[in-house]
C-alpha positions in Angstrom: 42.1 14.4 -21.8 45.0 12.6 -23.5 48.2 14.1 -22.2 50.3 12.0 -24.6 49.4 14.4 -27.4 50.2 17.7 -25.5 53.1 18.5 -27.9 51.6 17.2 -31.1 51.8 19.5 -34.1 51.3 16.8 -36.8 49.0 17.8 -39.6 49.4 21.5 -38.8 50.2 24.1 -41.5 52.9 26.6 -40.5 54.4 29.7 -42.0 57.9 30.8 -40.9 59.4 34.1 -42.1 63.2 34.3 -42.1 63.3 30.6 -42.6 66.3 30.3 -44.8 68.9 30.3 -42.0 69.6 30.6 -38.3 66.8 30.0 -35.8 64.1 30.3 -38.4 65.5 27.2 -40.2 65.9 25.5 -36.8 62.2 26.1 -35.9 61.1 25.0 -39.4 63.0 21.8 -39.1 61.5 21.1 -35.6 58.0 21.5 -36.9 58.7 19.4 -40.0 60.2 16.5 -38.1 57.1 16.6 -35.9 54.7 16.3 -38.8 53.8 19.8 -39.7 53.7 21.2 -43.3 55.9 24.3 -43.4 56.1 27.3 -45.7 59.3 29.3 -45.4 60.2 32.7 -46.8 63.1 35.1 -47.0 64.3 37.8 -49.3 67.3 36.0 -50.9 65.8 33.4 -53.3 68.8 31.3 -53.9 69.6 30.8 -50.2 65.9 30.2 -49.5 65.5 27.5 -52.1 68.6 25.7 -51.0 67.3 25.6 -47.4 63.9 24.4 -48.6 65.6 21.6 -50.4 67.6 20.7 -47.3 64.6 20.8 -45.0 62.5 18.7 -47.4 64.2 15.6 -46.1 62.3 16.1 -42.9 58.8 16.7 -44.3 56.9 18.9 -46.7 58.7 22.3 -46.9 57.6 24.9 -49.5 59.5 28.1 -50.2 58.3 31.5 -51.5 60.7 34.4 -51.7 59.3 37.6 -50.2 60.5 41.0 -49.0 58.9 41.1 -45.6 60.1 44.7 -44.9 57.5 46.0 -47.4 53.7 45.6 -47.0 53.5 44.8 -50.7 55.8 41.9 -50.2 53.9 40.6 -47.2 50.6 40.9 -49.1 52.0 39.0 -52.1 53.4 36.3 -49.8 50.1 35.9 -47.9 48.2 35.7 -51.3 50.5 32.9 -52.4 49.7 30.9 -49.2 46.0 31.7 -49.5 46.0 30.2 -53.0 47.2 26.9 -51.6 45.6 26.8 -48.1 42.2 27.6 -46.7 43.7 28.1 -43.2 47.0 28.1 -41.4 47.6 26.9 -37.9 50.9 28.6 -37.1 52.6 31.9 -38.1 56.2 32.4 -36.8 57.4 35.9 -37.4 61.2 35.4 -37.3 62.6 37.6 -40.1 65.1 40.1 -38.6 67.8 42.6 -39.2 70.4 44.5 -37.2 72.6 47.6 -37.6 75.5 48.6 -35.4 76.8 52.2 -35.4 77.8 54.8 -32.9 75.0 57.1 -31.6 76.5 60.2 -33.2 76.6 58.6 -36.7 73.7 56.1 -36.6 72.1 56.5 -40.0 68.4 56.9 -40.8 68.6 54.1 -43.4 69.9 51.7 -40.7 67.1 52.7 -38.3 64.4 52.3 -41.0 65.8 49.0 -42.2 65.8 47.4 -38.8 62.4 48.8 -37.8 60.8 47.8 -41.1 61.8 44.1 -40.8 61.8 43.6 -37.0 58.6 45.2 -36.0 56.6 46.6 -38.9 56.8 43.3 -40.8 55.4 41.4 -37.7 52.4 43.7 -37.4 51.5 43.6 -41.1 52.2 39.8 -41.4 49.7 39.2 -38.6 47.2 41.6 -40.3 47.5 39.9 -43.7 47.5 36.3 -42.3 44.8 36.9 -39.7 41.9 35.6 -41.9 43.7 32.3 -42.4 44.6 32.0 -38.7 41.0 32.7 -37.6 39.8 30.0 -40.0 42.0 27.5 -38.2 41.6 28.6 -34.6 38.9 27.9 -31.9 38.8 28.7 -28.2 39.7 25.1 -27.4 42.4 24.7 -30.1 43.7 28.2 -31.0 45.8 29.0 -34.0 49.3 30.3 -33.0 51.4 33.3 -33.7 55.0 33.2 -32.4 57.0 36.4 -32.6 60.7 36.3 -32.2 62.0 39.0 -29.9 65.4 39.1 -28.1 66.8 39.4 -24.6 68.1 42.7 -25.9 64.6 43.9 -26.0 64.5 43.4 -22.2 67.9 44.5 -21.0 70.6 46.9 -22.1 73.0 44.9 -24.2 75.7 47.6 -24.0 76.1 47.5 -27.8 75.4 50.3 -30.3 72.5 48.4 -31.8 69.9 51.0 -30.8 67.3 50.2 -33.4 67.5 46.5 -32.8 67.0 46.8 -29.0 64.1 49.3 -29.5 62.4 47.1 -32.2 62.7 43.9 -30.1 61.2 45.8 -27.1 58.3 46.7 -29.4 57.9 43.1 -30.4 57.4 42.1 -26.7 54.8 44.9 -26.1 53.0 44.1 -29.4 52.8 40.5 -28.4 51.2 41.4 -25.1 48.7 43.7 -26.8 47.6 41.3 -29.6 47.7 38.3 -27.2 44.7 39.8 -25.4 43.0 41.2 -28.4 43.1 38.1 -30.6 42.4 35.4 -27.9 38.6 35.8 -28.3 39.0 35.0 -32.0 40.8 31.7 -31.3 44.3 33.0 -31.9 47.1 32.9 -29.4 50.0 35.3 -29.7 53.3 34.7 -27.8 56.9 35.5 -28.3 60.4 34.0 -27.7 63.2 36.2 -26.6 66.4 34.2 -27.5 69.8 34.8 -26.2 72.9 33.8 -28.1 72.4 31.3 -30.9 74.7 30.7 -33.9 73.2 32.6 -36.9 74.1 35.0 -39.7 73.3 37.8 -37.3 75.7 36.6 -34.6 78.3 35.3 -37.1 81.0 37.9 -36.2 80.7 37.2 -32.5 80.5 33.4 -32.8 83.5 33.2 -35.1 85.7 35.2 -32.8 87.3 33.0 -30.1 87.8 35.9 -27.8 84.2 37.2 -28.2 82.8 33.7 -27.8 84.8 33.1 -24.7 83.5 36.4 -23.3 79.9 35.6 -24.2 80.0 32.1 -22.7 81.3 33.7 -19.5 78.0 35.6 -19.3 75.8 32.4 -19.7 75.3 30.3 -16.6 74.7 27.2 -18.8 78.1 27.8 -20.4 77.1 27.2 -24.0 75.4 28.7 -27.0 71.8 27.9 -27.9 71.2 24.7 -29.9 68.7 24.0 -32.6 66.7 21.8 -30.3 66.4 24.6 -27.7 64.6 27.0 -30.0 62.7 24.2 -31.9 61.4 22.8 -28.6 60.2 26.1 -27.3 58.5 26.9 -30.6 56.8 23.5 -30.6 55.5 24.1 -27.1 54.0 27.4 -28.2 52.4 25.8 -31.2 51.1 22.7 -29.5 48.1 21.9 -27.3 50.4 22.2 -24.3 50.2 26.0 -24.5 46.6 26.4 -25.4 45.8 28.7 -22.4 48.9 30.8 -22.8 48.8 34.1 -24.7 50.5 37.5 -24.6 53.6 36.1 -23.0 57.3 36.2 -23.9 59.5 33.2 -23.0 63.2 34.1 -22.4 65.5 31.4 -23.9 69.0 32.4 -23.0 70.7 29.8 -20.8 70.2 32.2 -17.8 72.1 35.1 -19.3 69.8 38.0 -18.2 69.2 36.4 -14.8 72.8 37.2 -13.9 72.4 41.0 -14.6 
């Protein structure tokens, strides 16, 4: 056994949803810089193409716009990848949405939007990409699915983001369920539950000095997440180092929920 290649993802083909910004772009860059070929997708084409151009300085990055909240959009995206690749080694389900409203007035459209992108899209992306993943994976070298959950799927955030918390809790349970089911097919399924990272979703909090100060006071490490934090964890879950790990969720939050 050669332990110098435990974290090697070179030559792998990866698909990252929600790859146009935030932690999706961070993970895509990490994979690219370590030798993987990466397809990214997001709904807003202009932003997606700009990010693909930026990421292309690190490796081969190809972008296809897709609406991952709709099964038709997922099917079309999977078909585009299947036209180019006979297999994929890595699927990172990162696309996400949030909605903040009081309980008494929380709208159905907000609930449906969050559930459609945060949990429904993960299930159907796995379903549609499964043939390509099975084509790549073996019991010794499994293909990888990495679902992005949240620490707010584990604890009560105290915020009025009810659909977000419920959907992320669902991601964790779905990961456990499919981790056991797909392991015999040579596909590992794990998740990351991030804490506070700078992103479009956390923009209002991060850009407020008072809120940032409050948030940092809840994090034992005393800082926000960095690109290398999420990229390193994703690389671990996509590399030989985690070949025997499936159905698990890694909390990546600088110790935030450990203080609760």
